[in-house]
N, C-alpha and C positions, 0 to 999 in steps of 0.2 A: 566445398567453397561455401562460406555462410551466405544468406540472402542480405543479412546485413551485417555491418559492422557498428562498434560504440556510439561511431560520430554519428550513422545516419539514425540510429535506432534516438541518440537523441535530436537530431533533426525533425525526427516524425512528433514528439513530443512538443516541439517547439510550436508543429503547423498543428497542432490538437488530435492527432491520431494516434494508437495505441495497437502491436501487437498482439493477435492469437493464434493458437493451432485450436484445429476441431476437436482434437483429444491429445493426452498425452503421448500416442504413439505415433501418432501423424507429424511426419518430418518436415510439411510445408509450413509456414506464420502468414498470415492474412494481417493487414491492416483495419482496422476498424474505425468508424467515425460517426457515432450514433446522432441521432436525431434529438437524442433529450437525453443528457448528462448529468448524473450524479455527483455532486457534489458535498461537504461535509461543513456548512459555514466554520470558522474556525472562534466564534465566538457563541455558537449555537448547540454546542454539544452538549445531548441532555442523559445526564446521569442520575438514575433512581436515588431513593433514599436508600436502598437495600444494598444500592454496588457504592452507594459512599459509604456504606456500613463497612462493606468488604472489603476496599482500597485501604482504608484506617489499617484494617484487622489482619489482612492476608500475610500468611507468610512464605507466598511466593516472591521471587526477585526479580527485577526488570534489570536489563540492561541493555546497550544501544552497540551495533557492528559489532558483536562477539561471535556469530556464529552465522553469520551470510547464510552460507552455502548450506547448511543445515535450515534454515527456517524457509528457504525455496525448496527444498526438497521434501520438506514437509506440506508444503501448500500445496506438489503436485502430487501430491498422494493421495487414492480417494479415499473416500472416510465413505460408512452409513448414509451419510445423509447427500453426499457430492460422490455419486458413481463415477463420474468422468472430470475431469479437469483440465486447463486448458494450456498449461505447461509442460511444452516439449523439451525434448534435450537439447536442442537448439535456443531454445528462449532461456533457459538454465543457463546457459554458457553464456549469452549474453549480457546475462544483468549480473551474471559474477565478475563481469568484465568493466562494467557499469560503477560496481562495488569498487573494485581493485581502482579506478581511476576517480572515485571520489562521490559519483552521480548517483550510486544507489546508496538503498540505509536500510537494516533491519532492528525490529524491536524484536527482544527477545522474553520470554518468559518462563523461570526455570523453578521446578519444585527439588530443589538441593540441586545434585549433579543431572539432572534431569530433563531437558525441554519439553516443556508440556503445553506452550502458544506462544505464538508469535504473526510478524507481520513484515511487507517486506513493501520498497516502492522507490522510486527515483525523483531526484531532486535538480530542478533546473531554477535559478534564480529564487524568487518567492513562492514557486508553487510547488508542492509535494503530489505528487500521482502516486497513489495508493495502489498498490496491483495484487496481492491476495495475502489472506490471513489463514489463521490455521489454530485449534483447539484440540486439545487431547484432554483437558480438564475442564469443570464449569468455569465460565465467568472468564479466562487467561486469556481470550481473541480481544475481550471488552478491557481487560486490562492493559492490553498494548494497544488499545486504540486510543484510551484515554492519557496512558503514559506519550502516545506518540503526540497528541492534541498540545499538551502540557509542551513539548519540547519544540514542535513548531511556533505556537505562541512565543516563545521564551526566544526562540532562533529569527522574531519578525518576519514569518510567512504569513501570505496574505491568502492562498488558497488550497484548499486540501478536496484534490479531485478525486471521487470512489467510480469512476466510470459507470458503473448502472447502480439502480437502487435495489436492496434485498430487505425484507423484513427485519433483518438483522441490524442494517444502518439505520433504517428510519426511525428503529427505534431510540437510535443513539441519536438523532436530528439533523440525518440527511437527508437533503432535498433533492429534488430534478428540476433542472433548468433545461433550456431549450439551445440547443448549440450556436446560436446568434448570441445569445448571452454569455454563453460559458468562454467562448473563444473573445470576446470583449474584456472577461476578467484574468483568461489567459493571455491577454496582451500587454495587461496593467501588471499580472504577477511576474510575468518573465523580467519586469524592469527593477524588479527589486532586488536589493543584495539583503540574501538571508544566508544565516548559517545554520546547519544541524546539529554542529559541534558546538554546545554553551563556549 
């Protein structure tokens, strides 16, 4: 029996909480409501000069919503830098259902036919809740995030929730705000009509 169904999961996001597992082998899921919340202001993305050059010149290809299940599987896979991940089978199943219902989206980065980077998240109103990203090649996840921000701005979104702050996200412009401030921004964002698909 699933601890959540897609509608319950969406309601969690509307209330400002999100699910995690202790690790990918733990069958249980718990809800998180941090005191401090990470967001990436959609007008505050920091792109270095070298990264701008990379974006212009790279032969990596970016797609959207073309291989959601593989993206989440890659995000759940441990790496040298990330020994444990919090995406268990139950979470992967639920987000796949959200994708089928149009509430979850992915950004994929390809080297020819090989998936080398990407990210996924949940979309409600004008809020996008970034869940996880991965990179199998230098700058692949940064490219995915840059293209995500471009698409969110085009689609009329007003909030990009990163949940927590990492050095990687901070270098790209992510900031930390209080739970109270986050909930105020979320309340506004949920009333906005935005579209992930141009």
